[in-house]
C-alpha positions in Angstrom: 74.2 91.2 95.9 77.5 90.7 94.1 80.3 91.1 96.8 82.3 93.3 94.4 79.3 95.8 94.4 79.2 95.8 98.2 79.6 99.4 99.6 81.7 99.8 102.7 81.7 102.5 105.3 84.9 104.0 106.7 84.3 102.2 109.9 84.1 98.8 108.1 87.3 99.5 106.2 89.1 100.6 109.3 88.1 97.3 111.1 89.2 95.3 108.0 92.5 97.1 107.7 93.1 97.1 111.4 93.7 100.8 111.6 91.8 103.9 112.8 88.9 105.7 110.9 91.1 108.8 110.9 93.8 106.8 108.9 91.2 105.8 106.3 90.0 109.4 105.9 93.6 110.4 105.4 94.0 107.7 102.7 90.8 108.9 101.0 92.1 112.5 101.1 95.5 111.5 99.8 97.4 112.5 103.0 99.2 109.2 103.6 102.8 109.3 102.3 103.7 106.6 99.8 100.1 105.5 99.3 97.8 106.5 96.4 94.5 108.1 97.4 91.7 105.7 98.1 88.8 106.4 95.7 85.5 107.0 97.6 81.9 107.9 96.9 80.9 111.1 98.5 77.4 111.0 100.0 77.1 114.2 102.0 79.7 114.1 104.7 79.9 110.3 104.5 82.6 108.5 102.4 81.7 105.1 101.0 84.0 102.7 99.1 83.0 99.8 96.8 84.5 96.5 97.8 86.1 96.1 94.3 87.7 99.5 94.6 89.2 98.7 98.0 90.6 95.4 96.8 92.1 97.0 93.7 93.6 99.9 95.8 95.1 97.4 98.2 96.7 95.4 95.4 98.0 98.5 93.7 99.6 99.8 96.8 101.0 96.4 97.7 102.7 96.2 94.4 104.3 99.6 94.9 105.6 98.7 98.3 106.9 95.3 97.2 109.6 96.7 94.9 112.3 95.4 97.3 113.0 91.7 96.8 113.8 89.5 99.8 116.7 87.1 99.3 115.1 83.6 99.7 118.5 82.3 101.0 118.3 84.5 104.1 116.6 82.6 106.9 114.6 84.5 109.6 115.6 83.2 113.0 113.0 84.8 115.3 
């Protein structure tokens, strides 16, 4: 199976994104401020997301959040 056609469960997405299933459901339902809704396939009560859709959604939201530029001359001294 083509990895882009792989279908992911909410649990699998939550593990990958290192967050709770509740947070993924909120993203699907458009309830996370500053983040576009995560498109999902509705199968009864289940929500499934194609791998390609998840990757596209992550890139789109990363671009939105990356509007601020970091000055390369500033060094981080942790």
